N, C-alpha and C positions, 0 to 999 in steps of 0.2 A: 198466699202461696209460700211454702217453705223452701229452704235451700239445703243443699247437701254439700258437704266438704268431702273431696275425694283426693286421696294421696296415691299417686301412680309411680311405678318404677319403669323407666324407659331405658332399655338396653340398646346401646349403639351397635352398629354392624361390625365395627372394628375399633381397636385401641387408638387409631389415628384420627378419629372424628373429633372435631372441636365441639365440646359439649355446650359452650356458651352460644355458639351459632345455632346448634341444634335446638336449644331451648327457645331461642328467638323465633326459629322457624315453626316450632310447635305453637308458640304463643300466637303467631299471626295466622295459623290455620285452624284454630278452634272454632267450632260452630257458634252461631249467634246464641247468646244467652249463657254461654259458659265463660267464666272469668278466670284468667290465669292469675294465680296468687303469688307463688314464689317457687324457687327451685334450689336444689343443692346437689352437689356431686358426692357420691358415696363409693369408696373403693370396694371392689368385689374380689378380684384375684389377678395376679400376674399383669398388673398395670391397667386392668380394665376397670373403668368407673361406670356407674349407672347414674342417670338423672332421677332424682326424686322430685316430682312435680306436684304441687298442691293447686287444685282448682276448686271453684265453687260453681255449682250448677243447679238449675231448678229441680225441686224434688219430683215434680210430675213429668220429667223428661221421658218420652216414650222409649222403651227399651233399656232404661237405666243407664249404666255406664257404657253400654255396647257402642253407641255412636261415638263416644269419646275414644274408646279403644280402637275402633275401626279407623277413625280419622288420623290418629297418631301413627298407627301401623302402616298407613299408606305413604308416610313421609320417607323420602330417600334417607338412607343411613340409619334407619331404625330397624333393629333386629326383632325386638319383642317388647310388648307392653303388658305390665301386670298391675292390677288394682291391689294395692296393699291395705288400704283402709277406707272405709266409707262411714260418715256420720252425719246425722241431721243436725243442722245448726239453726 
């Protein structure tokens, strides 16, 4: 079974959100079989930063990245989730 590398952009709901804590919360809430790789903070505008999160997931995941996006979107303090890049590894 192959694996897929996914790069996500996670937008916090406000500029006051601690992004390190948010990243840890995302890491602990990922579904079984999805591995949290790394994260970085990227400035967007006016003091707002987004989290860029790398994860590895099974290639044959039902629904593709939808389960990942839905899980992260339900976390408090997350405004929006975007899939930026997907690649088979």
